[in-house]
C-alpha positions as CSV (number, residue, x, y, z in Angstrom):
1,M,-11.4,50.4,40.5
2,K,-13.9,47.9,39.3
3,A,-14.5,50.4,36.5
4,K,-10.9,50.6,35.6
5,M,-10.5,46.9,35.6
6,F,-13.4,46.6,33.3
7,T,-12.1,49.1,31.1
8,I,-8.8,47.3,30.7
9,F,-10.7,43.9,30.2
10,L,-12.6,45.8,27.3
11,V,-9.5,47.0,25.7
12,L,-7.8,43.5,25.7
13,L,-10.8,42.2,24.4
14,L,-11.1,44.6,21.5
15,T,-7.7,44.0,20.7
16,V,-7.5,40.0,20.9
17,A,-11.2,39.5,19.1
18,P,-9.9,40.4,15.7
19,L,-6.8,38.0,15.9
20,M,-9.4,35.2,17.0
21,L,-11.5,35.7,14.0
22,V,-8.5,35.5,11.4
23,I,-8.4,31.9,10.8
24,P,-5.6,31.0,8.1
25,T,-6.8,28.9,5.3
26,H,-4.9,27.0,2.7
27,A,-6.3,26.1,-0.6
28,A,-6.2,22.4,-1.9
29,G,-2.8,21.6,-3.4
30,E,-1.1,24.8,-2.1
31,S,1.9,23.2,-0.8
32,H,2.5,21.0,-3.7
33,W,5.1,21.6,-6.5
34,I,3.9,18.7,-8.5
35,T,0.3,19.6,-8.8
36,S,-1.1,16.7,-10.5
37,Y,-0.1,13.3,-11.9
38,T,-0.9,9.9,-13.3
39,V,1.0,6.6,-13.1
40,E,0.0,4.3,-16.1
41,D,1.1,0.7,-17.2
42,A,3.1,1.3,-20.4
43,T,2.3,-1.7,-21.9
44,T,-1.5,-1.9,-21.4
45,G,-2.2,1.7,-21.1
46,Q,-4.3,1.2,-17.6
47,K,-4.2,3.9,-15.2
48,L,-2.7,2.8,-12.0
49,V,-2.7,6.0,-9.8
50,E,-3.9,9.4,-10.2
51,A,-3.7,12.5,-8.2
52,D,-5.0,16.3,-8.3
53,F,-4.0,18.0,-5.5
54,T,-6.0,21.2,-6.3
55,V,-9.1,18.8,-5.7
56,S,-7.8,16.4,-3.0
57,D,-4.5,16.0,-1.0
58,E,-4.7,12.3,-1.4
59,P,-3.9,10.2,-4.6
60,T,-6.4,7.6,-5.8
61,V,-4.9,4.1,-6.3
62,L,-7.0,2.4,-8.9
63,S,-4.6,-0.6,-9.2
64,P,-1.5,-1.9,-7.7
65,V,1.8,-0.7,-9.2
66,V,3.8,-4.1,-9.7
67,S,7.3,-5.0,-9.2
68,G,9.3,-4.4,-12.4
69,E,6.3,-2.9,-14.5
70,D,7.0,-0.5,-17.2
71,L,5.5,2.7,-16.2
72,I,4.6,6.1,-17.7
73,V,4.2,8.7,-15.4
74,T,2.8,12.2,-16.6
75,F,3.1,15.0,-14.2
76,T,2.4,18.8,-13.9
77,V,5.1,21.2,-12.0
78,N,3.9,24.6,-10.8
79,V,6.8,26.8,-9.9
80,I,4.9,29.6,-8.0
81,V,8.1,31.9,-7.8
82,G,11.4,32.0,-9.3
83,G,14.7,31.4,-7.5
84,S,18.3,31.6,-7.8
85,G,20.1,28.5,-9.0
86,N,18.5,25.5,-10.6
87,L,15.9,23.3,-9.9
88,K,16.6,19.4,-10.4
89,L,14.3,16.7,-11.5
90,S,15.4,13.0,-10.7
91,S,13.9,9.6,-11.9
92,Y,14.3,6.6,-9.5
93,M,12.7,4.3,-11.8
94,Q,14.7,1.5,-13.3
95,K,16.1,2.6,-16.8
96,P,13.5,2.5,-19.6
97,S,14.1,-0.7,-21.6
98,S,14.7,1.6,-24.8
99,G,14.3,5.5,-25.5
100,I,14.3,8.5,-23.0
101,Y,13.7,9.2,-19.3
102,W,11.9,12.4,-20.0
103,E,9.6,13.9,-22.5
104,L,8.6,17.6,-22.0
105,I,5.1,18.4,-23.2
106,P,5.2,21.6,-25.4
107,G,4.5,24.8,-23.5
108,D,5.9,28.4,-22.3
109,Y,8.1,27.1,-19.7
110,D,11.9,27.2,-20.9
111,L,13.9,24.5,-19.2
112,G,17.0,25.9,-20.8
113,A,20.3,23.7,-21.7
114,G,20.2,21.6,-18.6
115,Y,17.2,19.7,-20.4
116,T,18.6,16.2,-20.9
117,P,15.9,13.5,-21.6
118,G,18.3,10.9,-21.9
119,M,19.7,11.4,-18.2
120,A,18.0,10.1,-15.0
121,S,18.6,13.5,-13.5
122,M,18.7,16.9,-15.0
123,E,18.9,20.4,-13.8
124,F,17.0,23.3,-15.3
125,N,16.2,27.1,-15.0
126,W,14.3,28.2,-11.7
127,Q,11.8,30.5,-13.1
128,Q,8.1,31.1,-12.4
129,G,5.7,29.2,-14.4
130,T,4.1,25.8,-15.0
131,F,5.2,22.8,-17.2
132,E,3.9,19.4,-17.8
133,M,6.5,16.4,-18.3
134,I,6.3,12.4,-19.0
135,A,8.8,10.3,-17.1
136,Y,9.7,6.6,-18.5
137,G,10.9,3.9,-16.5
138,S,10.1,0.5,-14.7
139,A,9.2,0.0,-11.1
140,R,11.7,-1.2,-8.8
141,K,11.8,-4.8,-8.2
142,V,10.9,-6.0,-5.0
143,T,10.3,-9.4,-3.4
144,A,8.6,-9.1,0.0
145,A,5.9,-6.8,1.1
146,A,4.6,-3.8,-0.3
147,M,7.3,-0.8,-0.1
148,N,6.9,2.8,-0.6
149,Y,9.3,4.1,-3.4
150,T,9.8,7.3,-5.0
151,L,9.2,7.3,-8.9
152,V,10.0,11.2,-9.4
153,Q,11.6,13.8,-7.2
154,L,11.8,17.4,-7.6
155,S,14.5,19.2,-5.4
156,G,16.2,22.8,-5.1
157,A,19.4,24.0,-5.9
158,T,20.9,23.0,-2.2
159,G,19.5,19.4,-2.7
160,D,16.5,19.9,-0.4
161,V,13.3,17.9,-1.7
162,L,10.6,20.2,-2.7
163,D,8.2,17.5,-3.9
164,A,7.9,13.9,-4.9
165,I,5.9,11.2,-6.5
166,K,5.8,8.0,-4.3
167,V,3.7,4.8,-4.8
168,D,3.6,1.3,-3.2
169,I,5.1,-1.3,-5.3
170,L,3.9,-4.8,-4.9
171,T,5.4,-8.2,-5.7
172,A,4.8,-9.7,-9.1
173,G,1.8,-11.7,-7.7
174,A,-0.4,-8.5,-7.5
175,S,-1.2,-8.9,-11.2
176,E,-2.5,-12.5,-10.4
177,Y,-4.5,-11.0,-7.6
178,Q,-6.0,-8.5,-9.6
179,S,-7.3,-10.8,-12.2
180,L,-8.7,-13.1,-9.7
181,Y,-10.2,-10.2,-7.7
182,D,-12.0,-9.1,-11.0
183,Q,-13.3,-12.4,-11.6
184,K,-14.7,-12.9,-8.0
185,E,-16.3,-9.3,-8.1
186,S,-17.9,-10.2,-11.3
187,K,-19.4,-13.3,-9.8
188,L,-20.6,-11.3,-6.9
189,Q,-22.4,-8.9,-8.9
190,G,-24.1,-12.1,-10.7
191,L,-25.3,-13.5,-7.4
192,I,-26.8,-10.2,-6.4
193,D,-28.5,-9.8,-9.8
194,S,-29.9,-13.4,-9.4
195,G,-31.4,-12.5,-6.2
196,V,-29.2,-14.4,-3.7
197,D,-29.9,-13.8,0.0
198,A,-28.2,-10.4,1.1
199,G,-26.4,-12.3,4.0
200,Y,-24.6,-14.4,1.9
201,T,-23.5,-11.8,-0.7
202,T,-22.6,-9.5,2.3
203,L,-20.1,-12.1,3.6
204,Y,-18.8,-12.5,0.0
205,G,-18.3,-8.9,-0.3
206,N,-16.6,-8.6,3.0
207,M,-14.1,-11.4,1.8
208,L,-13.4,-9.5,-1.3
209,N,-12.8,-6.4,0.8
210,Q,-10.4,-8.0,3.4
211,S,-8.4,-9.5,0.3
212,K,-7.9,-5.9,-0.8
213,A,-6.9,-4.9,2.5
214,L,-4.2,-7.8,3.0
215,V,-2.9,-6.6,-0.6
216,N,-2.5,-3.0,0.5
217,K,-0.5,-4.5,3.6
218,G,1.8,-6.3,1.2
219,Y,0.3,-9.8,1.9
220,V,-0.3,-10.5,-2.0
221,N,-0.2,-14.5,-1.5
222,E,-2.3,-14.7,1.3
223,A,-4.9,-12.4,-0.5
224,I,-4.9,-14.8,-3.5
225,A,-5.3,-17.8,-1.2
226,L,-8.3,-15.9,0.3
227,L,-10.0,-15.3,-3.2
228,N,-9.5,-18.9,-4.0
229,A,-11.3,-20.1,-1.0
230,I,-14.4,-18.4,-2.0
231,P,-16.7,-20.9,-3.8
232,S,-17.4,-19.9,-7.6
233,S,-19.9,-22.5,-8.5
234,G,-21.6,-25.7,-7.4
235,E,-23.8,-24.5,-4.6
236,P,-25.3,-27.4,-2.9
237,M,-29.1,-28.6,-3.6
238,G,-31.6,-28.6,-0.8
239,S,-34.2,-26.0,0.6
240,A,-33.7,-22.3,-0.6
241,F,-32.0,-21.3,2.5
242,Q,-29.6,-24.2,2.6
243,M,-28.6,-23.2,-0.9
244,I,-27.6,-19.8,0.5
245,M,-26.2,-20.6,3.9
246,L,-24.1,-23.7,3.1
247,P,-21.7,-21.9,0.7
248,A,-21.3,-19.2,3.4
249,I,-20.2,-22.0,5.7
250,G,-17.6,-23.0,3.2
251,V,-16.6,-19.5,2.8
252,A,-16.2,-18.8,6.5
253,A,-14.3,-22.2,7.2
254,A,-11.9,-21.3,4.5
255,G,-11.4,-17.8,5.7
256,A,-10.7,-19.3,9.2
257,V,-7.7,-21.4,7.7
258,V,-6.4,-18.4,5.9
259,F,-6.5,-16.1,8.6
260,A,-5.3,-18.8,11.1
261,F,-2.0,-19.1,8.7
262,L,-1.7,-15.3,8.7
263,F,-2.0,-15.2,12.5
264,L,0.6,-17.8,13.3
265,R,3.0,-16.2,10.7
266,A,2.9,-13.1,12.4
267,R,3.3,-14.9,15.9
268,G,0.3,-12.9,17.4
269,K,1.9,-9.5,16.8
270,N,-0.2,-8.6,13.7
271,S,-3.1,-6.5,14.8
272,Y,-4.2,-6.0,11.4
273,T,-4.8,-9.9,11.2
274,Q,-6.6,-9.9,14.4
275,M,-8.8,-7.0,13.1
276,V,-10.1,-8.8,10.1
277,I,-10.6,-12.0,12.0
278,E,-12.8,-10.1,14.4
279,D,-14.7,-8.6,11.6
280,Q,-15.2,-12.1,10.3
281,I,-16.5,-13.2,13.7
282,K,-19.2,-10.4,13.5
283,D,-20.4,-11.4,10.3
284,L,-20.7,-15.2,11.3
285,E,-22.8,-14.2,14.4
286,G,-25.1,-12.4,12.3
287,L,-25.5,-15.4,10.0
288,T,-25.9,-17.8,12.9
289,L,-28.8,-15.7,14.3
290,R,-30.4,-15.7,11.0
291,A,-30.0,-19.8,10.4
292,S,-31.0,-20.5,14.2
293,K,-34.4,-19.4,13.4
294,I,-34.8,-21.7,10.1
295,D,-32.4,-24.9,10.6
296,R,-30.3,-25.7,14.1
297,T,-27.9,-27.9,12.0
298,I,-26.6,-25.0,9.9
299,A,-26.5,-22.6,12.8
300,S,-24.7,-25.4,14.7
301,N,-22.0,-25.5,11.8
302,L,-21.9,-21.7,11.7
303,D,-21.1,-21.6,15.6
304,S,-18.4,-24.1,15.0
305,V,-16.5,-21.9,12.6
306,K,-17.3,-18.9,14.8
307,D,-15.6,-20.5,17.8
308,R,-12.5,-21.7,15.8
309,L,-12.0,-18.1,15.0
310,K,-12.6,-16.9,18.6
311,R,-10.2,-19.3,19.8
312,L,-7.5,-18.0,17.3
313,V,-7.6,-14.4,18.7
314,G,-8.1,-15.5,22.5
315,M,-11.8,-14.2,22.4
């Protein structure tokens, strides 16, 4: 009986084992009809977003797309197999100030008579092949937080969406933010090059990173306020350590005010704001520990700022 059971078990094992070894794999970009794209500022030529789904499944955001900004979207469509009916390209950008919606980059793909570059939507032959297209238009105008909008959409004959190019569009203040961020980033590099203590430059860098995270959440004005709170000059005279630590106190205190505003605005429900405040507290704890070994007054000031932040989040 045992021998019979062992034989059955062995047969089952030999049957299932090959299935367990067959692990399905998917190449990068395999599920994408639009295999790559770039989004550029039509006025400056600056590249804002780029994606190559044969390399990565995530697009790279190089700079914010700003409300009402004129855009140039260059993309590649790979039609793996032909089908019945037509494919449809639609632009959801605002109409270009002049010129056409679409420009086909010359190649072997025949779009047929449906190629109408002056129309926001067009249908074309569904045949196997690859083609490159340029879409012109303006980003939608938004007035509040960051919103995810479709720029270009590819759909099938029945209207089902096959693929789309989507970006977060920020309020017009994003361009002001980017200019200010670049200035502060350049200042930080100067501080690092001049040998300023790593404790201060780390805190400075964290403030830059937190401002960028705020922008990605749509809090553009608050991010600008946070950057403006970072001292750009006029470090206080005194001992070498004071010249390093006192500006850090100013940065942290200003950060506390900005984050308090954000926290109150969200009425305690914004978990993201609480997270960045807690990050700030951790930075201050490290600075306070270092300061306590050299100057108790500086350490006491840092403790005061830290306590304000703790009370803010109920720690």
